[in-house]
C-alpha positions, 0 to 999 in steps of 0.5 A: 480485548486489548486489541479493541481498546487500541482501536478505541484509543485511536478513535478518540485521538481522531476525535481529538484532532489527530487524523487517523483510524483503526481497522481490525482485519482477520486473515489466515486465522490471525487478527491484526489491526491497521492503523491509518495515519492521514499525514498533513501535507505540510509535514515531513510524512516520510520521517515516520519510522513505524510505518509498514505500508504506504496507501496512496489514494486519489480520486478517479474523477480528480486528475490533480489528486492523481498527479499528487498520488504519482508524485508521492509514489515518485518520492517513495521510490526515491527513498527505496524502502523495499521493505515497505508495502505500497499501494495505489488506490483509485477511489470513487470508481462509481463515478464512471461518467465523470472519470478523468483518470483511466484504469490503464493509466492507473495500472501504468503508474503502479507497474512503473512504481512497482506497487499494487493498484486497486479501484475502490468505491467507499460509497458502495463499499466496493473493493474496500474489504478486498483492499484491507486484506490486500494491504495486510497480505502485502505487509506480511509478504514484505516482512516475510521477504525482509526476514528471509533476506536477513537469514540469507547472506550467502555470496551465491544468493546475493549474486543469483538475486542480482542477476535475477534482478538484471535480467527480470527473471523473477520466479513469480510474475508480478502483477499490480492488480493482484493484491494478494500475490507478489 
């Protein structure tokens, strides 16, 4: 019941002028709440300390929004926060005829900035549930990876990680499209 109250409180905060929303997601039998914050572009959104994921959204029919999203990904990459999930979302995929940003461009940017990519249509509810589950999956993976690395401080392990990074030998291939994968 506290879970619903927290989401209801967030909804009231949004009504009082605070941008944000709360969505509950059930994954692997565990229910979690995702609190979304839509920061004011004039504020330092990177100063937030309780962020588990960055979801950068652009409109596929608005190139300037894609360029802003790319700039945000660049800023996040500069901060080098490997413990935080980052997703790039192309919204309005239902507007195929007015598309100005190709899927290939979006995938290329997502790959360059080591983040996941998905296209959605909120109007058609296309890939919205997949996005929510993907966000939660990526948050859990990042937290699990961070806690595992906290316990693994051996010299051998750090050397192996460094060599894998240099030679790009990751045991599992990474794809910008696999929201549920590494």
